[in-house]
C-alpha positions in Angstrom: 101.3 -113.7 -1.0 99.6 -116.4 -2.9 96.4 -117.9 -1.4 95.8 -121.6 -1.6 93.0 -122.7 -4.0 90.8 -123.8 -1.1 90.9 -120.2 0.4 90.0 -118.6 -2.9 87.0 -120.8 -3.3 85.8 -120.0 0.3 86.2 -116.2 -0.3 84.2 -116.3 -3.6 81.4 -118.2 -1.8 81.3 -115.6 1.0 81.1 -112.6 -1.3 78.3 -114.2 -3.3 76.3 -114.9 -0.2 76.6 -111.2 0.8 75.3 -110.1 -2.5 78.7 -109.1 -4.0 80.8 -106.1 -3.4 78.2 -103.5 -4.7 76.2 -101.8 -1.9 72.5 -102.4 -1.7 70.4 -99.3 -2.6 66.7 -99.3 -1.6 64.0 -97.0 -3.1 62.7 -94.4 -0.7 59.4 -95.1 0.9 56.4 -93.3 -0.7 54.9 -92.7 2.7 57.6 -90.3 3.8 56.8 -86.5 3.6 59.3 -84.0 2.1 61.1 -82.0 4.8 59.4 -78.7 5.8 61.3 -75.5 5.4 61.4 -73.1 8.4 61.4 -69.4 7.7 63.5 -67.4 10.0 61.4 -65.0 12.1 64.0 -62.3 11.3 62.6 -62.2 7.8 58.9 -62.1 8.7 56.7 -59.0 9.0 56.6 -57.6 12.5 55.3 -54.6 14.5 57.4 -52.0 16.1 56.3 -50.3 19.3 54.2 -51.3 22.3 51.0 -53.4 22.3 47.8 -52.5 24.1 48.5 -48.8 24.3 45.9 -46.1 25.0 45.5 -43.0 22.7 43.7 -40.1 24.3 42.1 -37.3 22.2 39.7 -34.5 22.9 36.3 -34.4 21.2 36.4 -32.6 17.9 40.2 -33.2 17.4 41.7 -35.7 15.0 42.7 -39.0 16.5 45.9 -40.6 15.1 46.5 -44.3 15.6 50.0 -45.3 14.5 51.0 -48.8 13.4 54.7 -49.4 12.5 55.3 -52.5 10.4 58.7 -53.7 9.2 59.5 -56.3 6.5 56.0 -56.1 5.1 56.8 -57.6 1.7 54.7 -57.6 -1.4 52.1 -60.3 -0.6 51.1 -59.0 2.8 48.8 -56.1 3.7 48.0 -53.9 6.7 44.4 -53.8 7.9 42.7 -51.6 10.4 39.6 -52.8 12.2 37.5 -51.9 15.2 36.4 -54.6 17.6 33.2 -54.5 19.7 33.1 -57.7 21.7 33.0 -60.6 19.2 32.1 -58.2 16.3 34.8 -56.7 14.1 34.4 -53.9 11.6 37.1 -53.5 8.9 38.0 -49.9 8.4 40.9 -50.0 5.9 42.7 -52.7 3.9 46.0 -51.6 2.5 45.4 -48.0 1.2 41.7 -48.5 0.7 39.0 -47.2 3.2 36.0 -49.4 3.7 34.2 -47.4 6.4 30.9 -45.7 5.3 32.1 -42.3 6.8 35.2 -41.9 4.5 35.3 -38.2 5.2 36.3 -39.0 8.8 38.1 -42.3 8.6 41.2 -42.4 6.3 44.5 -44.3 6.0 47.7 -42.3 5.7 51.0 -44.0 5.0 54.0 -42.3 6.5 57.4 -43.5 5.3 59.3 -45.6 6.1 56.8 -47.9 7.9 53.9 -46.1 9.7 50.4 -47.1 8.6 48.3 -44.4 10.3 44.6 -44.5 10.9 43.1 -41.0 11.1 39.7 -40.3 12.7 38.7 -36.7 12.1 36.3 -34.8 14.4 36.6 -37.6 17.0 33.4 -38.2 19.0 32.5 -40.1 22.1 31.0 -42.9 20.0 34.5 -43.4 18.4 35.9 -44.5 21.7 36.9 -48.2 21.9 39.3 -51.0 20.9 41.1 -50.8 17.5 43.3 -53.5 15.8 46.1 -53.1 13.3 46.5 -56.5 11.5 49.2 -58.0 9.2 47.8 -60.5 6.7 50.2 -63.3 7.6 49.0 -66.9 8.4 47.9 -66.6 11.1 47.4 -62.8 11.2 49.5 -60.7 13.5 47.6 -58.2 15.6 48.4 -55.1 17.5 45.6 -53.7 19.7 45.2 -50.1 21.0 42.4 -48.3 22.9 41.1 -44.9 21.8 39.8 -42.7 24.6 37.8 -39.6 23.7 37.4 -36.9 26.3 34.4 -34.7 26.1 34.6 -31.4 28.1 31.7 -30.4 30.2 30.1 -27.1 29.2 27.3 -24.9 30.6 26.1 -21.3 30.6 25.6 -19.5 33.9 24.0 -16.2 34.8 25.5 -13.5 36.9 24.6 -15.4 40.1 26.6 -18.5 39.0 23.5 -20.6 38.3 23.3 -22.8 35.2 20.5 -21.5 32.9 18.9 -22.4 29.6 16.8 -19.2 29.5 17.6 -15.8 30.8 15.3 -12.7 31.2 16.4 -9.0 31.1 14.8 -5.6 31.0 15.4 -3.2 28.2 18.5 -1.0 28.9 19.8 -3.5 31.5 23.1 -5.4 31.1 23.1 -8.9 29.8 25.7 -11.0 31.7 26.3 -14.6 30.7 29.2 -16.9 31.6 30.3 -19.9 29.6 32.3 -22.5 31.6 34.2 -25.3 29.9 36.0 -28.0 32.0 38.5 -29.4 31.2 39.9 -27.0 28.6 40.2 -28.7 25.2 43.7 -27.9 23.7 43.8 -25.9 20.5 40.0 -25.5 20.6 38.9 -21.9 21.3 35.7 -21.1 23.1 33.4 -19.0 20.9 30.0 -17.2 21.4 27.6 -17.1 18.5 24.2 -15.5 17.9 22.0 -16.6 15.0 24.9 -18.6 13.7 27.2 -15.5 13.6 30.3 -15.0 15.9 29.9 -12.6 18.8 33.0 -10.6 19.6 33.9 -7.5 21.5 32.3 -4.5 19.8 32.7 -1.4 22.0 30.5 0.7 19.7 27.6 -1.6 20.3 28.3 -2.2 24.0 29.3 -5.9 23.5 32.3 -7.3 25.4 33.6 -10.9 25.5 36.2 -11.7 28.2 37.8 -15.1 28.2 40.2 -16.4 30.9 41.5 -19.6 32.5 39.6 -20.8 35.6 41.5 -23.6 37.4 41.5 -26.6 35.0 38.8 -25.0 32.9 38.0 -21.9 31.0 35.6 -19.0 31.6 34.1 -16.8 28.9 31.9 -13.9 29.8 29.5 -12.2 27.4 28.3 -8.7 28.4 25.8 -6.6 26.4 25.3 -3.1 27.8 21.9 -1.4 27.3 20.2 -4.5 26.0 17.5 -4.0 23.4 14.6 -6.2 22.3 16.6 -7.0 19.2 19.2 -8.7 21.4 16.6 -11.5 22.2 17.3 -14.9 20.7 19.5 -18.0 21.2 23.1 -17.6 22.1 25.5 -20.6 21.8 28.8 -21.2 23.5 31.0 -23.7 21.6 34.3 -25.5 22.4 35.3 -27.2 19.2 32.9 -28.8 16.8 31.0 -31.1 19.1 30.6 -29.3 22.5 27.9 -26.7 22.6 25.7 -25.1 25.2 22.7 -22.8 24.3 20.8 -20.2 26.2 17.6 -18.4 25.1 17.8 -14.7 26.0 14.6 -12.6 26.4 14.9 -8.8 26.6 11.4 -7.5 27.7 10.0 -4.1 27.4 7.2 -2.4 29.4 5.4 -3.9 32.4 6.1 -7.4 31.3 9.8 -7.0 32.1 9.0 -5.8 35.6 6.7 -8.8 36.2 9.3 -11.3 35.0 12.2 -12.8 37.0 15.7 -11.7 36.0 16.5 -15.3 34.9 15.3 -18.8 35.2 17.1 -22.1 35.5 16.4 -25.5 34.0 14.2 -26.3 37.0 11.1 -24.6 35.5 9.5 -21.6 33.7 9.9 -18.0 34.8 8.0 -16.8 37.8 5.4 -14.0 37.4 5.2 -11.4 40.1 1.8 -9.6 40.3 1.9 -5.8 40.2 0.2 -3.6 42.8 -2.8 -2.9 40.4 -3.4 -6.6 39.8 -3.2 -7.2 43.5 -5.8 -4.5 44.1 -8.2 -6.1 41.6 -7.9 -9.5 43.1 -8.5 -8.1 46.6 -11.6 -6.1 45.4 -13.0 -9.3 43.7 -12.6 -11.3 46.9 -14.4 -8.6 49.0 -17.2 -8.4 46.5 -17.9 -12.1 46.7 -18.1 -12.0 50.5 
């Protein structure tokens, strides 16, 4: 179809007014920010296991705090720290230990993803809140509480009374009982004298009998025909941090007859006057009257 000349002139004028057939391209505004890239959480480091758990250990044993981390990557590290209120003490960073007591605090990595904090010879002062941290931005934190149980321990005499000193006559039988409650697992109860272990020795009249007692443990120390040389400090230990001591006195002569069999923590031994001493006191009183 052939357009009339007037129509052609009108069409050319309309295209010119619209800027031609080429599209109009505007330069991007300099004020616009480049689009941010969102990292899929499935590719970020993360913890495995439960948060806010409690780990219980007996005094003297090794406390093991486990921290399982997946997808750690090369630019992130695992850090162990201890929190006391608003204060935080860093213990390990990566494989390095920063605690002053490096003989007790160590980091052990167990494949494939467990960053373990080991606290050897755990003590009551180690009890508290610990944090395993991943050095992301912001850091990811897993918290756990360490509970340290310290068994109660005491030495009792044959009457069942707790004693710190005990008195015996020469040739009598020493009978001391060590009671530990509750029983620390894998920690035997031992008697020592002068730093040396005391065990059953029939030829010397020494016998040690250990048995369970409810939720605790009882260990009896018997010494037949006690001698003055048996005097000294005896210690009963349950692990490395739980100890009870008793000072044993084996007395010879009239001093042993004048002394109580044993004494408790309440006070010193009680002297009992002999008949000769009582006679002298009575005579002195009569002479003054």
